[in-house]
C-alpha positions as CSV (number, residue, x, y, z in Angstrom):
1,X,0.0,0.0,0.0
2,X,1.2,3.5,-0.6
3,X,2.1,5.7,2.3
4,X,3.8,9.0,2.9
5,X,5.4,9.8,6.1
6,X,8.3,12.3,6.6
7,X,10.8,11.2,9.3
8,X,13.0,14.1,10.2
9,X,13.3,15.5,6.7
10,X,15.8,12.6,6.1
11,X,13.8,9.5,5.1
12,X,10.2,8.9,3.9
13,X,8.2,6.0,4.3
14,X,6.6,5.6,0.9
15,X,4.9,2.2,1.1
16,X,4.3,-0.9,3.1
17,X,2.8,-4.4,3.0
18,X,1.3,-6.5,5.9
19,X,1.0,-10.3,5.4
20,X,-2.2,-10.8,7.4
21,X,-5.1,-8.9,8.9
22,X,-6.1,-11.8,11.3
23,X,-3.5,-14.0,13.1
24,X,-3.4,-16.3,16.0
25,X,-1.0,-16.1,19.1
26,X,2.3,-17.8,18.0
27,X,1.9,-16.9,14.4
28,X,4.1,-14.4,12.6
29,X,3.2,-11.3,10.9
30,X,5.4,-10.3,8.0
31,X,5.8,-6.8,6.9
32,X,7.6,-5.0,3.9
33,X,8.6,-1.2,4.4
34,X,9.7,1.0,1.4
35,X,12.0,3.9,2.4
36,X,13.3,6.8,0.4
37,X,16.3,8.9,1.5
38,X,15.3,12.6,1.3
39,X,18.7,13.9,2.0
40,X,22.2,12.7,3.1
41,X,21.7,10.8,6.2
42,X,24.6,11.4,8.6
43,X,24.2,8.3,11.0
44,X,22.8,4.9,11.3
45,X,19.1,4.6,12.3
46,X,17.4,1.5,13.6
47,X,13.9,0.5,12.5
48,X,11.2,-0.3,15.1
49,X,8.1,-2.4,14.3
50,X,5.6,-2.5,17.1
51,X,2.3,-4.2,17.7
52,X,0.4,-2.0,20.2
53,X,-2.7,-3.0,22.2
54,X,-5.7,-0.9,23.1
55,X,-3.9,-0.1,26.4
56,X,-1.1,1.6,24.6
57,X,1.3,-1.1,25.5
58,X,3.8,-2.7,23.0
59,X,2.5,-6.3,22.8
60,X,5.3,-7.5,20.4
61,X,8.2,-5.9,18.4
62,X,11.1,-6.4,16.2
63,X,13.9,-3.8,15.7
64,X,16.8,-3.9,13.5
65,X,19.0,-2.0,11.0
66,X,17.5,-1.9,7.5
67,X,17.8,-4.9,5.3
68,X,19.0,-7.0,8.2
69,X,22.1,-4.8,8.8
70,X,23.2,-4.8,5.2
71,X,21.9,-1.3,4.4
72,X,22.7,1.1,7.1
73,X,20.8,4.4,6.7
74,X,24.1,6.5,6.5
75,X,24.9,4.5,3.3
76,X,21.8,5.6,1.5
77,X,21.9,8.2,-1.4
78,X,19.3,10.9,-1.7
79,X,16.3,9.7,-3.7
80,X,17.4,6.2,-3.3
81,X,14.6,3.6,-2.4
82,X,15.2,0.8,0.1
83,X,13.0,-2.2,0.4
84,X,13.1,-3.6,4.1
85,X,11.5,-6.8,5.4
86,X,10.6,-7.7,9.0
87,X,8.8,-10.6,11.0
88,X,7.0,-10.0,14.3
89,X,6.4,-13.2,16.1
90,X,3.3,-12.8,18.3
91,X,3.7,-14.2,21.7
92,X,2.0,-17.5,22.4
93,X,0.0,-16.1,25.2
94,X,-1.0,-12.8,23.4
95,X,-4.6,-11.9,24.3
96,X,-7.3,-11.7,21.5
97,X,-8.0,-8.2,20.2
98,X,-7.1,-5.4,17.8
99,X,-3.5,-4.4,17.8
100,X,-1.9,-1.2,15.7
101,X,1.1,-1.9,13.6
102,X,3.5,1.1,14.2
103,X,6.9,1.7,12.7
104,X,9.4,4.3,12.8
105,X,13.3,4.9,13.3
106,X,15.6,5.8,16.2
107,X,19.1,6.4,17.0
108,X,21.0,3.8,19.1
109,X,21.9,3.9,21.9
110,X,20.3,7.1,22.7
111,X,16.8,5.6,21.7
112,X,15.9,9.1,20.2
113,X,13.3,8.7,17.6
114,X,13.3,10.4,14.3
115,X,10.5,13.0,14.5
116,X,7.5,12.1,12.3
117,X,7.0,15.5,10.5
118,X,4.0,14.6,8.4
119,X,2.1,11.4,7.8
120,X,-0.9,10.3,5.6
121,X,-1.7,7.9,8.4
122,X,-2.0,8.6,12.1
123,X,1.2,9.2,14.0
124,X,1.7,9.2,17.7
125,X,5.0,9.3,19.8
126,X,7.0,9.6,16.5
127,X,5.7,6.4,15.1
128,X,3.5,6.0,11.9
129,X,0.5,3.7,12.2
130,X,0.3,1.5,9.3
131,X,-3.1,-0.2,10.3
132,X,-4.3,-2.9,12.6
133,X,-4.3,-6.6,12.9
134,X,-6.7,-8.7,14.9
135,X,-5.5,-11.7,17.0
136,X,-8.1,-14.5,17.6
């Protein structure tokens, strides 16, 4: 699906794909993200992928450097598009319900998130909400 989110005037999230809308505890949500460098990126950023419950708590997550560490952000050229894949394993004891899928980037080890300056999807806490899944 197309998306447009500006992270810190450095990186744009231009598209994404979610494998499933309905999952069971213990299953894996696969997601693909499409990033575009807006400017030279002076440092590496880590991508976070969170499932957030109605209580606002992170129920499952996976974090990592883009493309499994093969494409650190500081190596991206302005205008370059990078496709990035992740898998979030749902805990076996995850409660049934609706969970938002939120993504963004942060600087390690400070944990400072790139600011979401604009987004065509809702953003909270410098994270872009891609949509929701249901756990049954």
